[in-house]
C-alpha positions in Angstrom: -4.9 2.2 -3.1 -3.5 4.3 -0.4 0.3 4.0 -0.4 2.4 4.9 2.7 5.8 6.0 1.5 9.0 5.0 3.4 11.1 7.4 5.5 14.7 7.4 6.8 13.3 6.4 10.2 11.2 3.5 8.7 14.3 2.3 6.8 16.4 2.4 10.0 13.8 0.2 11.7 12.5 2.9 14.0 9.1 1.7 15.3 6.2 4.3 15.5 5.2 5.7 18.8 2.3 4.1 20.6 0.1 7.1 19.9 0.9 6.8 16.1 0.3 3.1 16.1 -3.0 3.6 17.9 -4.1 6.3 15.3 -3.4 3.8 12.5 -5.2 1.0 14.3 -8.3 3.3 14.8 -8.2 4.4 11.2 -8.1 0.7 10.0 -11.0 -0.1 12.3 -13.0 2.7 10.8 -12.3 1.4 7.2 -13.4 -2.1 8.3 -16.5 -0.8 10.0 -17.4 1.3 6.9 -16.9 -2.0 4.9 -14.5 -0.3 2.4 -11.2 -2.0 3.4 -10.1 -4.8 1.0 -6.5 -5.2 2.1 -3.8 -3.6 4.3 -0.2 -4.5 4.7 2.8 -3.0 6.3 6.1 -3.9 4.5 9.6 -4.5 5.8 12.5 -2.0 5.2 14.5 -2.3 2.1 17.3 -4.1 4.1 15.0 -7.1 4.1 14.3 -7.0 0.3 15.6 -7.4 -3.1 15.1 -5.4 -6.3 14.7 -7.0 -9.7 15.6 -5.2 -12.9 15.5 -6.5 -16.4 18.4 -4.9 -18.3 17.8 -7.0 -21.5 14.2 -7.5 -22.8 13.2 -11.1 -22.3 16.4 -11.8 -20.4 17.0 -12.9 -16.8 16.5 -10.4 -14.1 19.3 -8.7 -12.3 19.0 -9.1 -8.5 20.1 -6.3 -6.1 20.0 -7.1 -2.5 18.8 -4.2 -0.1 19.2 -1.9 1.7 18.8 0.7 -1.1 20.3 4.1 -0.7 17.5 6.1 -2.2 14.5 6.2 0.3 12.3 8.3 -2.0 10.1 6.0 -3.9 10.2 3.1 -1.4 6.9 2.0 0.1 6.3 1.2 3.7 2.8 -0.1 3.3 -0.6 0.1 1.6 -4.3 0.0 1.9 -6.7 -1.0 -0.8 -10.2 0.4 -0.3 -13.3 0.1 -2.5 -15.6 3.0 -2.5 -18.2 4.3 -4.9 -16.7 7.6 -6.0 -13.4 9.3 -6.3 -14.7 11.9 -3.9 -15.2 9.2 -1.2 -11.7 7.9 -1.8 -10.4 11.5 -1.3 -12.3 11.8 2.0 -10.7 8.5 3.3 -7.3 9.6 2.1 -7.5 13.0 3.7 -8.2 11.1 7.0 -4.9 9.0 6.9 -2.8 9.6 10.1 0.6 11.0 9.6 2.5 7.8 8.6 5.7 8.5 10.4 5.5 11.6 12.5 8.9 13.1 11.4 7.7 15.5 8.8 8.9 13.3 5.9 7.6 10.3 4.0 3.9 10.7 3.3 1.1 9.0 1.7 -0.2 8.9 -1.9 -3.7 7.9 -3.0 -4.0 6.3 -6.4 -7.6 6.1 -7.6 -8.8 3.6 -10.1 -12.4 3.3 -11.0 -13.3 -0.1 -12.5 -16.8 -1.0 -13.2 -17.6 -4.5 -12.1 -14.9 -5.1 -9.7 -11.5 -6.8 -10.2 -9.9 -6.5 -13.7 -8.8 -9.4 -15.7 -5.1 -8.8 -15.3 -5.4 -10.4 -12.0 -7.0 -13.5 -13.5 -10.4 -12.7 -12.0 -13.7 -12.3 -13.6 -15.1 -8.7 -13.4 -17.9 -10.0 -11.1 -17.7 -7.2 -8.6 -16.5 -9.6 -5.9 -13.2 -10.9 -7.0 -10.8 -12.4 -4.4 -9.2 -9.1 -3.4 -11.3 -9.1 -0.3 -9.2 -12.0 1.0 -6.1 -10.0 0.5 -4.9 -11.7 -2.8 -5.9 -13.1 -6.1 -6.1 -16.4 -7.7 -4.3 -16.4 -11.1 
């Protein structure tokens, strides 16, 4: 999973420049052409979201309505890729375009190697195909 972290500009609703948007479009097209892209989504700023916390184990969640003051740790989007090795994942991660262009935010790559495909926590058989290719799962 390649995670694009939020920035103050993203949280303020500032759209990327046309050059930056084009770079992301080209990068995604390369992932598709290589057959490694499983899913990719941009998210909304925290002003459009809620945060759930569970102050008591087994209790009802506490709902906090955005926006949230702390930008660090917020996610602006993600891509899930399926590759054969961690090294291949690193190569794709290093090719990520600058997510915001303001010298802040960033991307994080999280590699998880699972033999046989989707794991059972998503309700899928470890068949190697799973339903992640359709952008979701069927619990």
